[in-house]
Structures are given as structure tokens and as C-alpha cells.
C-alpha angles and dihedrals in degrees: 000000000000118000134188127229089281092056092250118142113251136181126264116276119257102214119221092353116179129179111268124243122258118254111271106155117140094197140004115196130205137162097269103027146009124223111219127186104262113262123176095211092053104032115021098082093045093047093048091050092048091048092053088075086072090077100181098040094237092140090069098055098103098037120092091236139035169045094138120218099214143001092263094058091046093049091053089053092048091049090052094047095044091056094058125091090203116063090034104202131209130189115221108227119198109232100175104119095210093053120105088229097046112154093012133111110250105168148003139225135165148205110236147161089045111195104183096179093054095036091236127139136164136217112222150136087066112175119165122186118223088262090066102036118105092006130118090245091064091055093042091055089063092046090053092050093045091050090049092050097047108022100038107024097032100225120169100210133035116190137201120190130179144158108285088232093056098095096173090056092047092050090048092052092053093044091053093052103262115143120227113244106174146276130292104208120221091357097151146009109227122183089343093307132110116253124201106194126221114210125213131170147178115210126201092260090057096047102081092060093041091049093049091052091049092050093048091048093047093049113117091238090064091069129067126221090278093052095253117144118250094205133013125252091244089054091052090050093051089053091052096045112009113203121244116254114264114255116258116261116252 
């Protein structure tokens, strides 16, 4: 343990640390999707159409907005979000040529709560239409953002937060390599309801193994002729960085 001149424990030094730049990418391109800076004129109509496949609006339950009644209302929301530097929104565009939605925006996500001095940033406002759910492009979108955050911008900490009752979001965080850190009780009021918030994060020391697992999972040889995965992302991550055995109980 490191101590200062008073004998107090202190954290490890971070040599030559400088505040990190704000997100400013216009596009991030992968094999299954492309993340494009959200633009109402290019994306709003396509996103609204893709979201209509969620007929009962259940995908909006844990977000502080939505579902939207008509294209006009949704376009106004997109215009407002696209104008903000934080959250910094991307549209997820399907680039798989054989897909029925090829070339169209089918979801959104953002980088937010940007703390340049601490090197901390969060992924949030994630809303995937049915056309993006349970598809490689949805996973790749998170890989592209993680790579941008760590490999290009040089952040130290990448956060994921969600309502503790949002089990799909919690499972997604763990599947994608985020580590659970705890619960902030009564942290928000969303749509007139209490929200306890579960915190997850990837730090820069975690990222190399998480990135390797993403890249192995996204490799063409991990998918059969019908596009089904041969092995799960969690399996790939265990192969990259197998966990130590738990100590025996005493």
C-alpha cells in the first residue's frame, strides 16, 4: 500500500495524466453496422419506422421519454438530442447487405456524463428497435463505442447504469464485459416512479481482455451460414481471461 509523508494510504500515481478530449466522431464503422452522429434529417424517419415494430412500446419502459405518438413528436426529440454535446448521440445503421433494413438506422445510443478531468464516460440512452435486437450489429455497436472510448480517446473508465428492475439491461451489461459495482438507492424519479440505479463499469485495465473477446466473437468464423453464433461472447471472454477459482469455504 502506498502512503504519503503523513503515513496515510493514497492511490497509485497516474503518470503524465491529462484530461481526455470530448467525443467528436462523426462515424464509427464496423462489419455489421456503422455508428453515425445522430441527425434528424437523415435518421428520424428511419428510426421511427423501425421502432414501430415494437407494437406495445415495452422497449421504452425504463427510459425517461417515449414511446412517441407520431413521427413529428419523435423528430422533435431527435432534433433536441442531436444538438447536445452531452449526451453525444449516435444512430446505429445496419450495413449487412442481406438484411431487410440494410442502410437504414435501426437504433440509437450515446456517450454521456463526460468527465474529461477524471477520464470517465458513460454509455446510455440505448434504444434498439426489434430490427437490431439479438443481432451481431447490436453487439458490434458497443464494441465500436468501447474501442473509441479507450483506444482513441484514452478514457480510464467506461460506465453503464440502469434501473435495478431492468433485467435485460443488467444482463446486457454483464454480457458485454461490464463489472457490477453496486446500487445507488432512490437515485432518480423516472416517469413518476422511483429508480434505484445499478452501476457497472469497464476500466482501462479491463479493456484489453474485453476487446479481445469482442473481436473473437465478431470474427466471421464465429457465425454459421445462417448467421448463428458458434460460441457466446461470455465464452470468448473466459477463454481470453479465465477467472480464478473461488476460494474454498471454511
